[in-house]
PDB file with SEQRES, HELIX, SHEET and CRYST1 records, atoms N, CA, C and O in Angstrom:
SEQRES   1 A   49  MET ALA THR ASP LYS ALA ILE LEU ASN LEU LEU ALA ALA          
SEQRES   2 A   49  GLY VAL ARG ASP MET ASP GLU ALA LEU THR ILE LYS ALA          
SEQRES   3 A   49  ALA ARG GLU ALA LEU ALA SER ASN ILE ASP PRO LEU LYS          
SEQRES   4 A   49  ALA ILE ASN GLU GLY PHE PHE ARG ASN LEU                      
HELIX    1 AA1 ASP A    4  ARG A   16  1                                  13    
HELIX    2 AA2 GLU A   20  ALA A   32  1                                  13    
HELIX    3 AA3 PRO A   37  ALA A   40  1                                   4    
HELIX    4 AA4 ILE A   41  PHE A   45  3                                   5    
CRYST1    1.000    1.000    1.000  90.00  90.00  90.00 P 1           1          
ATOM      1  N   MET A   1      14.963 -13.190   0.641  1.00  0.00           N  
ATOM      2  CA  MET A   1      14.017 -12.241   0.084  1.00  0.00           C  
ATOM      3  C   MET A   1      14.670 -11.507  -1.083  1.00  0.00           C  
ATOM      4  O   MET A   1      15.886 -11.319  -1.109  1.00  0.00           O  
ATOM      5  N   ALA A   2      13.863 -11.102  -2.030  1.00  0.00           N  
ATOM      6  CA  ALA A   2      14.354 -10.452  -3.245  1.00  0.00           C  
ATOM      7  C   ALA A   2      14.841  -9.032  -2.957  1.00  0.00           C  
ATOM      8  O   ALA A   2      14.463  -8.419  -1.958  1.00  0.00           O  
ATOM      9  N   THR A   3      15.674  -8.534  -3.841  1.00  0.00           N  
ATOM     10  CA  THR A   3      16.154  -7.155  -3.711  1.00  0.00           C  
ATOM     11  C   THR A   3      15.039  -6.189  -4.098  1.00  0.00           C  
ATOM     12  O   THR A   3      14.059  -6.576  -4.734  1.00  0.00           O  
ATOM     13  N   ASP A   4      15.203  -4.939  -3.709  1.00  0.00           N  
ATOM     14  CA  ASP A   4      14.210  -3.916  -4.058  1.00  0.00           C  
ATOM     15  C   ASP A   4      14.040  -3.828  -5.572  1.00  0.00           C  
ATOM     16  O   ASP A   4      12.919  -3.741  -6.072  1.00  0.00           O  
ATOM     17  N   LYS A   5      15.148  -3.852  -6.291  1.00  0.00           N  
ATOM     18  CA  LYS A   5      15.094  -3.743  -7.748  1.00  0.00           C  
ATOM     19  C   LYS A   5      14.305  -4.906  -8.350  1.00  0.00           C  
ATOM     20  O   LYS A   5      13.507  -4.711  -9.267  1.00  0.00           O  
ATOM     21  N   ALA A   6      14.527  -6.104  -7.836  1.00  0.00           N  
ATOM     22  CA  ALA A   6      13.801  -7.279  -8.340  1.00  0.00           C  
ATOM     23  C   ALA A   6      12.304  -7.158  -8.063  1.00  0.00           C  
ATOM     24  O   ALA A   6      11.481  -7.516  -8.906  1.00  0.00           O  
ATOM     25  N   ILE A   7      11.959  -6.661  -6.895  1.00  0.00           N  
ATOM     26  CA  ILE A   7      10.548  -6.497  -6.544  1.00  0.00           C  
ATOM     27  C   ILE A   7       9.900  -5.442  -7.428  1.00  0.00           C  
ATOM     28  O   ILE A   7       8.782  -5.636  -7.907  1.00  0.00           O  
ATOM     29  N   LEU A   8      10.589  -4.332  -7.650  1.00  0.00           N  
ATOM     30  CA  LEU A   8      10.059  -3.285  -8.531  1.00  0.00           C  
ATOM     31  C   LEU A   8       9.890  -3.812  -9.953  1.00  0.00           C  
ATOM     32  O   LEU A   8       8.932  -3.456 -10.638  1.00  0.00           O  
ATOM     33  N   ASN A   9      10.815  -4.656 -10.395  1.00  0.00           N  
ATOM     34  CA  ASN A   9      10.686  -5.263 -11.719  1.00  0.00           C  
ATOM     35  C   ASN A   9       9.464  -6.177 -11.786  1.00  0.00           C  
ATOM     36  O   ASN A   9       8.770  -6.211 -12.802  1.00  0.00           O  
ATOM     37  N   LEU A  10       9.199  -6.916 -10.713  1.00  0.00           N  
ATOM     38  CA  LEU A  10       8.008  -7.766 -10.669  1.00  0.00           C  
ATOM     39  C   LEU A  10       6.730  -6.932 -10.706  1.00  0.00           C  
ATOM     40  O   LEU A  10       5.772  -7.289 -11.392  1.00  0.00           O  
ATOM     41  N   LEU A  11       6.717  -5.823  -9.969  1.00  0.00           N  
ATOM     42  CA  LEU A  11       5.556  -4.935  -9.992  1.00  0.00           C  
ATOM     43  C   LEU A  11       5.302  -4.442 -11.414  1.00  0.00           C  
ATOM     44  O   LEU A  11       4.169  -4.473 -11.895  1.00  0.00           O  
ATOM     45  N   ALA A  12       6.352  -3.991 -12.075  1.00  0.00           N  
ATOM     46  CA  ALA A  12       6.217  -3.482 -13.439  1.00  0.00           C  
ATOM     47  C   ALA A  12       5.750  -4.583 -14.389  1.00  0.00           C  
ATOM     48  O   ALA A  12       4.893  -4.345 -15.240  1.00  0.00           O  
ATOM     49  N   ALA A  13       6.303  -5.775 -14.251  1.00  0.00           N  
ATOM     50  CA  ALA A  13       5.922  -6.887 -15.125  1.00  0.00           C  
ATOM     51  C   ALA A  13       4.466  -7.295 -14.897  1.00  0.00           C  
ATOM     52  O   ALA A  13       3.744  -7.588 -15.851  1.00  0.00           O  
ATOM     53  N   GLY A  14       4.043  -7.311 -13.653  1.00  0.00           N  
ATOM     54  CA  GLY A  14       2.657  -7.668 -13.357  1.00  0.00           C  
ATOM     55  C   GLY A  14       1.668  -6.716 -13.989  1.00  0.00           C  
ATOM     56  O   GLY A  14       0.654  -7.144 -14.540  1.00  0.00           O  
ATOM     57  N   VAL A  15       1.957  -5.424 -13.913  1.00  0.00           N  
ATOM     58  CA  VAL A  15       1.074  -4.421 -14.521  1.00  0.00           C  
ATOM     59  C   VAL A  15       1.148  -4.523 -16.040  1.00  0.00           C  
ATOM     60  O   VAL A  15       0.117  -4.521 -16.714  1.00  0.00           O  
ATOM     61  N   ARG A  16       2.348  -4.611 -16.576  1.00  0.00           N  
ATOM     62  CA  ARG A  16       2.531  -4.680 -18.035  1.00  0.00           C  
ATOM     63  C   ARG A  16       1.796  -5.885 -18.630  1.00  0.00           C  
ATOM     64  O   ARG A  16       1.160  -5.785 -19.680  1.00  0.00           O  
ATOM     65  N   ASP A  17       1.896  -7.022 -17.940  1.00  0.00           N  
ATOM     66  CA  ASP A  17       1.297  -8.258 -18.442  1.00  0.00           C  
ATOM     67  C   ASP A  17      -0.155  -8.442 -17.996  1.00  0.00           C  
ATOM     68  O   ASP A  17      -0.802  -9.432 -18.337  1.00  0.00           O  
ATOM     69  N   MET A  18      -0.655  -7.470 -17.227  1.00  0.00           N  
ATOM     70  CA  MET A  18      -2.011  -7.541 -16.666  1.00  0.00           C  
ATOM     71  C   MET A  18      -2.210  -8.843 -15.886  1.00  0.00           C  
ATOM     72  O   MET A  18      -3.253  -9.489 -15.981  1.00  0.00           O  
ATOM     73  N   ASP A  19      -1.181  -9.212 -15.112  1.00  0.00           N  
ATOM     74  CA  ASP A  19      -1.187 -10.427 -14.301  1.00  0.00           C  
ATOM     75  C   ASP A  19      -1.501 -10.043 -12.858  1.00  0.00           C  
ATOM     76  O   ASP A  19      -0.625  -9.626 -12.101  1.00  0.00           O  
ATOM     77  N   GLU A  20      -2.767 -10.193 -12.504  1.00  0.00           N  
ATOM     78  CA  GLU A  20      -3.218  -9.765 -11.181  1.00  0.00           C  
ATOM     79  C   GLU A  20      -2.506 -10.511 -10.060  1.00  0.00           C  
ATOM     80  O   GLU A  20      -2.114  -9.902  -9.065  1.00  0.00           O  
ATOM     81  N   ALA A  21      -2.334 -11.812 -10.207  1.00  0.00           N  
ATOM     82  CA  ALA A  21      -1.695 -12.612  -9.157  1.00  0.00           C  
ATOM     83  C   ALA A  21      -0.243 -12.177  -8.939  1.00  0.00           C  
ATOM     84  O   ALA A  21       0.203 -12.050  -7.799  1.00  0.00           O  
ATOM     85  N   LEU A  22       0.487 -11.950 -10.026  1.00  0.00           N  
ATOM     86  CA  LEU A  22       1.885 -11.511  -9.907  1.00  0.00           C  
ATOM     87  C   LEU A  22       1.962 -10.133  -9.272  1.00  0.00           C  
ATOM     88  O   LEU A  22       2.828  -9.878  -8.435  1.00  0.00           O  
ATOM     89  N   THR A  23       1.066  -9.252  -9.666  1.00  0.00           N  
ATOM     90  CA  THR A  23       1.068  -7.897  -9.115  1.00  0.00           C  
ATOM     91  C   THR A  23       0.792  -7.909  -7.616  1.00  0.00           C  
ATOM     92  O   THR A  23       1.442  -7.190  -6.858  1.00  0.00           O  
ATOM     93  N   ILE A  24      -0.160  -8.714  -7.192  1.00  0.00           N  
ATOM     94  CA  ILE A  24      -0.479  -8.827  -5.761  1.00  0.00           C  
ATOM     95  C   ILE A  24       0.707  -9.413  -4.999  1.00  0.00           C  
ATOM     96  O   ILE A  24       1.069  -8.922  -3.930  1.00  0.00           O  
ATOM     97  N   LYS A  25       1.308 -10.463  -5.554  1.00  0.00           N  
ATOM     98  CA  LYS A  25       2.471 -11.086  -4.905  1.00  0.00           C  
ATOM     99  C   LYS A  25       3.607 -10.076  -4.748  1.00  0.00           C  
ATOM    100  O   LYS A  25       4.221  -9.981  -3.685  1.00  0.00           O  
ATOM    101  N   ALA A  26       3.878  -9.328  -5.809  1.00  0.00           N  
ATOM    102  CA  ALA A  26       4.960  -8.344  -5.765  1.00  0.00           C  
ATOM    103  C   ALA A  26       4.637  -7.213  -4.796  1.00  0.00           C  
ATOM    104  O   ALA A  26       5.528  -6.725  -4.101  1.00  0.00           O  
ATOM    105  N   ALA A  27       3.384  -6.791  -4.739  1.00  0.00           N  
ATOM    106  CA  ALA A  27       2.986  -5.734  -3.804  1.00  0.00           C  
ATOM    107  C   ALA A  27       3.185  -6.198  -2.365  1.00  0.00           C  
ATOM    108  O   ALA A  27       3.648  -5.432  -1.519  1.00  0.00           O  
ATOM    109  N   ARG A  28       2.841  -7.430  -2.094  1.00  0.00           N  
ATOM    110  CA  ARG A  28       3.040  -7.974  -0.732  1.00  0.00           C  
ATOM    111  C   ARG A  28       4.525  -8.057  -0.391  1.00  0.00           C  
ATOM    112  O   ARG A  28       4.926  -7.783   0.741  1.00  0.00           O  
ATOM    113  N   GLU A  29       5.340  -8.438  -1.382  1.00  0.00           N  
ATOM    114  CA  GLU A  29       6.790  -8.476  -1.157  1.00  0.00           C  
ATOM    115  C   GLU A  29       7.328  -7.070  -0.900  1.00  0.00           C  
ATOM    116  O   GLU A  29       8.200  -6.877  -0.053  1.00  0.00           O  
ATOM    117  N   ALA A  30       6.805  -6.094  -1.635  1.00  0.00           N  
ATOM    118  CA  ALA A  30       7.233  -4.704  -1.434  1.00  0.00           C  
ATOM    119  C   ALA A  30       6.907  -4.243  -0.022  1.00  0.00           C  
ATOM    120  O   ALA A  30       7.732  -3.597   0.626  1.00  0.00           O  
ATOM    121  N   LEU A  31       5.724  -4.565   0.456  1.00  0.00           N  
ATOM    122  CA  LEU A  31       5.343  -4.202   1.825  1.00  0.00           C  
ATOM    123  C   LEU A  31       6.243  -4.889   2.846  1.00  0.00           C  
ATOM    124  O   LEU A  31       6.702  -4.262   3.801  1.00  0.00           O  
ATOM    125  N   ALA A  32       6.490  -6.172   2.640  1.00  0.00           N  
ATOM    126  CA  ALA A  32       7.326  -6.937   3.574  1.00  0.00           C  
ATOM    127  C   ALA A  32       8.767  -6.427   3.587  1.00  0.00           C  
ATOM    128  O   ALA A  32       9.460  -6.533   4.599  1.00  0.00           O  
ATOM    129  N   SER A  33       9.209  -5.876   2.462  1.00  0.00           N  
ATOM    130  CA  SER A  33      10.581  -5.371   2.353  1.00  0.00           C  
ATOM    131  C   SER A  33      10.699  -3.905   2.727  1.00  0.00           C  
ATOM    132  O   SER A  33      11.776  -3.318   2.622  1.00  0.00           O  
ATOM    133  N   ASN A  34       9.592  -3.310   3.165  1.00  0.00           N  
ATOM    134  CA  ASN A  34       9.561  -1.899   3.567  1.00  0.00           C  
ATOM    135  C   ASN A  34       9.987  -0.956   2.452  1.00  0.00           C  
ATOM    136  O   ASN A  34      10.635   0.060   2.700  1.00  0.00           O  
ATOM    137  N   ILE A  35       9.618  -1.299   1.219  1.00  0.00           N  
ATOM    138  CA  ILE A  35       9.869  -0.381   0.103  1.00  0.00           C  
ATOM    139  C   ILE A  35       8.900   0.781   0.251  1.00  0.00           C  
ATOM    140  O   ILE A  35       7.711   0.585   0.506  1.00  0.00           O  
ATOM    141  N   ASP A  36       9.416   1.982   0.089  1.00  0.00           N  
ATOM    142  CA  ASP A  36       8.595   3.181   0.180  1.00  0.00           C  
ATOM    143  C   ASP A  36       7.435   3.076  -0.813  1.00  0.00           C  
ATOM    144  O   ASP A  36       7.666   2.823  -1.995  1.00  0.00           O  
ATOM    145  N   PRO A  37       6.192   3.264  -0.356  1.00  0.00           N  
ATOM    146  CA  PRO A  37       5.036   3.129  -1.256  1.00  0.00           C  
ATOM    147  C   PRO A  37       5.112   4.028  -2.490  1.00  0.00           C  
ATOM    148  O   PRO A  37       4.733   3.605  -3.582  1.00  0.00           O  
ATOM    149  N   LEU A  38       5.587   5.239  -2.332  1.00  0.00           N  
ATOM    150  CA  LEU A  38       5.693   6.144  -3.485  1.00  0.00           C  
ATOM    151  C   LEU A  38       6.706   5.607  -4.497  1.00  0.00           C  
ATOM    152  O   LEU A  38       6.501   5.713  -5.706  1.00  0.00           O  
ATOM    153  N   LYS A  39       7.783   5.040  -4.002  1.00  0.00           N  
ATOM    154  CA  LYS A  39       8.781   4.424  -4.889  1.00  0.00           C  
ATOM    155  C   LYS A  39       8.171   3.226  -5.615  1.00  0.00           C  
ATOM    156  O   LYS A  39       8.412   3.038  -6.808  1.00  0.00           O  
ATOM    157  N   ALA A  40       7.391   2.422  -4.913  1.00  0.00           N  
ATOM    158  CA  ALA A  40       6.739   1.266  -5.537  1.00  0.00           C  
ATOM    159  C   ALA A  40       5.792   1.715  -6.641  1.00  0.00           C  
ATOM    160  O   ALA A  40       5.716   1.081  -7.694  1.00  0.00           O  
ATOM    161  N   ILE A  41       5.074   2.801  -6.403  1.00  0.00           N  
ATOM    162  CA  ILE A  41       4.144   3.317  -7.410  1.00  0.00           C  
ATOM    163  C   ILE A  41       4.910   3.849  -8.617  1.00  0.00           C  
ATOM    164  O   ILE A  41       4.634   3.460  -9.752  1.00  0.00           O  
ATOM    165  N   ASN A  42       5.867   4.733  -8.373  1.00  0.00           N  
ATOM    166  CA  ASN A  42       6.572   5.403  -9.471  1.00  0.00           C  
ATOM    167  C   ASN A  42       7.518   4.492 -10.243  1.00  0.00           C  
ATOM    168  O   ASN A  42       7.595   4.576 -11.469  1.00  0.00           O  
ATOM    169  N   GLU A  43       8.238   3.623  -9.537  1.00  0.00           N  
ATOM    170  CA  GLU A  43       9.254   2.797 -10.188  1.00  0.00           C  
ATOM    171  C   GLU A  43       8.783   1.374 -10.459  1.00  0.00           C  
ATOM    172  O   GLU A  43       9.484   0.591 -11.101  1.00  0.00           O  
ATOM    173  N   GLY A  44       7.607   1.048  -9.974  1.00  0.00           N  
ATOM    174  CA  GLY A  44       7.062  -0.286 -10.189  1.00  0.00           C  
ATOM    175  C   GLY A  44       5.780  -0.246 -10.984  1.00  0.00           C  
ATOM    176  O   GLY A  44       5.770  -0.512 -12.185  1.00  0.00           O  
ATOM    177  N   PHE A  45       4.686   0.093 -10.299  1.00  0.00           N  
ATOM    178  CA  PHE A  45       3.367   0.058 -10.922  1.00  0.00           C  
ATOM    179  C   PHE A  45       3.270   0.915 -12.186  1.00  0.00           C  
ATOM    180  O   PHE A  45       2.713   0.469 -13.189  1.00  0.00           O  
ATOM    181  N   PHE A  46       3.804   2.142 -12.149  1.00  0.00           N  
ATOM    182  CA  PHE A  46       3.607   3.082 -13.253  1.00  0.00           C  
ATOM    183  C   PHE A  46       4.794   3.170 -14.208  1.00  0.00           C  
ATOM    184  O   PHE A  46       4.803   4.020 -15.098  1.00  0.00           O  
ATOM    185  N   ARG A  47       5.782   2.319 -14.042  1.00  0.00           N  
ATOM    186  CA  ARG A  47       6.980   2.410 -14.881  1.00  0.00           C  
ATOM    187  C   ARG A  47       6.643   2.321 -16.367  1.00  0.00           C  
ATOM    188  O   ARG A  47       7.237   3.039 -17.170  1.00  0.00           O  
ATOM    189  N   ASN A  48       5.715   1.468 -16.744  1.00  0.00           N  
ATOM    190  CA  ASN A  48       5.432   1.230 -18.161  1.00  0.00           C  
ATOM    191  C   ASN A  48       4.330   2.115 -18.722  1.00  0.00           C  
ATOM    192  O   ASN A  48       3.958   1.976 -19.887  1.00  0.00           O  
ATOM    193  N   LEU A  49       3.805   3.018 -17.909  1.00  0.00           N  
ATOM    194  CA  LEU A  49       2.702   3.850 -18.386  1.00  0.00           C  
ATOM    195  C   LEU A  49       3.175   5.175 -18.894  1.00  0.00           C  
ATOM    196  O   LEU A  49       2.366   5.993 -19.331  1.00  0.00           O  
TER     197      LEU A  49                                                      
END                                                                             
């Protein structure tokens, strides 16, 4: 399984590239890896905003 940093990078890339499939895949990986949801939002989804 990927590291937290790699998963957060995938979340950011999915949002930046408007790639719905990548974003969903990364979100599922974040859940499976028990990444804190607030961390996923702040350091992943919203990093580029």
